[in-house]
N, C-alpha and C positions, 0 to 999 in steps of 0.2 A: 293055849288060849287063842280063841278065834279073834281075828282082827275086827275092829269096829270103825265105822266112819264117824269122825268127830269134827265138829266145827267150833271155832271160837269167834264169837260175835260180840258186838256192843258198840257203844258210842265212841266217838273220837276222844282220845286221851283218857279212856277208862282203864288203861293198863293191860290191854290184850297182849301186846308183844312181850311186855315184862313178865306177865303171868305165864305165857306159853314157853318162853325161853327158860324161865326158872324151872318149870316142870321138866322140860327136855334135858337140861344140863344136870339137874340134881339126880335124875334117874339114871343117867349114863347109858341110855339106850339109844341105838340108832333109830331115827325116825325118818320115814319116807314121806315126802310131801308130794302130793299129786296135783297136777295142774299148774299153770303159770301164775306167778304173783301178779296181782291186778292193781298194783299201786302206781299212781302217776303223780308227778309234780307238775302243776300248771304254771307256766311262765308266760311272759308277755309275747312270746313268739307264736302263740296259737290264737285262733280266732275265737276268743271267749269274751264275755262281757268285761268291761274295765274293772269292775269291783272284784273279779276273780283272778286278775292277772298275777297277783303276788300271794295267792292263797294255795296252801297244800291241801290236796284232796286225796282220799283213799276210796277207790271204787271196789266194792266187794262183790265177788261172784258167790252168791249164796247157793250152796248145794241144794238140789231138789229135795233131798232128804238126808238126814243124818241119824245114826243110832243114838248118839249123845251130842247135845248142844250145850256149850258153855256160853252164857250171856254175862259179860262183864259190865258192871255198873259202878261208877265212881261214887263211893260212899261219902267222899268229902265235898261233893257238889252241893250247891245251895238248895236244890230242889229235892234232895233225898231220893233221887231215882224216879220221880214222877214222870218226866219226859221220856226217860229211858224205858219205863214200863209201857208207855203208850206205843213207842216204836216197836217193841217186842210183840205186843198184842196185835199191832197192824201186820207185822210179818207173818205171824201165825194164822191170823184170821183170813188173810189174803191167799194163803197157800204157798207163799214164796219160801217159807221155811216149814218143813215137816220134820218133826222129831219122832223117831220110832220108839225109842226106849225111855230116855230120860233127858229132862231139861234141868240144868243146874245154873241158877243165878248166883253170880259171884260178886259179893260186895267187896270191891277192891279198895285199896288205899285206906284201910281201916287204921293203919298206923298214923295217918294224918289227922284222924279224929280221936287219937289217944284211946282207941278201942272203946268208944262210947256206946254204952248199952242203948241210950236214947236214939242215937243216929242209926244204929243197926235196926232197931225196932221200927223206925220211920221208913227206912229203905224197904224192909220186909212188908210193911203195911202198904207202901206204894204199889208193890207187885201183887199183893194179895187182893187188893180192892178192884183190880181189873178183871178178876175171875178168869184166868187163863184156862182154856179148855184142853189141858194136858192131864194125863193120868198121874204122872210121876214128876213132880217139880220140887226142887229143894233150893234153899238159899243158904250160902255159906260165907262167913266173913273171912277175908284173907288180907295179907300184905304180900303182894307179888314181889316187891322190891327186896324185902327182908326174908321172904319165904315162910312167914308165919302162917300156920294153919293150912299149909298146902300139902305137905307130905305126912307130917306127924301132927298130933294135937299140939296146940300152942297154949301155954298158960295164960297168954294175953287174951285169948278168946274164951277161956273157961267161964268167965262170969256172964257172958252174953246170953247163954241159955243153960242155967244150972242143971236142968233136968236132961239136957242133951238133945231134946227133940220136942217140938210143939207144932200143932196144926193151926194155921190161920188162913181161912178162906181157901182151903185146898192146897196151900203152900206149906211144905215141911220146912220148918225153921231149924237149922242145925248150927248151933253156936260153937260147941266144943268138938265137933267132928271134922276132921281134916278133909279137904277136897279129894285127895287120892283114895280115901276109903269108899268114895262113891263111884269111882271109875272102874 
C-alpha cells in the first residue's frame, strides 16, 4: 500500500488528539510523524497581551497539501459545527489547505449527545450549506474516547443513517460506516 499524506485538523477541544491516538494504538502499527510539533503554551514570561498570559494555544502548521484531511468537529458544541464549518471553508478557499483525494469531516463526541440523530443531522447541515468545493467529502459520526465507529461499525451509529449513505449539498453523510473504511 502506498503511503499517503494525512492531516488531522479542527477546532480546539474537538477531540483531534483523542481521535488520532485511538486510531494509532488500536491499529498497532508504527506511525512516523514528520516535522516538529508546533504546540506552545503561553505563559506570563513572554511579551504577549495580558489577556493571553494564562491561555494555552496550539499553533498549527497546516501542510500545503494532503492526500486525506480529517476535520474534527465537536458534535456536542452548542452551534452544531456552524463556526467550525466556516473555518474549514476559509482554509480551503484561501488555499492554506489543499486536499488532493478526500476530506472527511468527523463529528466527534457523539457519545456526549447520546448519538442523537438530530444533532448529527444539524452538524451535517452546517457543513453542507457552506458548499465546499471539494469533489469527495464525507461526514462520519464517532466517539474517539470510546472508539465507537472508528475501526468497525458501531451499533450506536446505525440509526443515524439507516440507508448507510445520503447526499446533502455535495456532502456524503455516512452514519453507519466506520471511519477506517474510508481511509
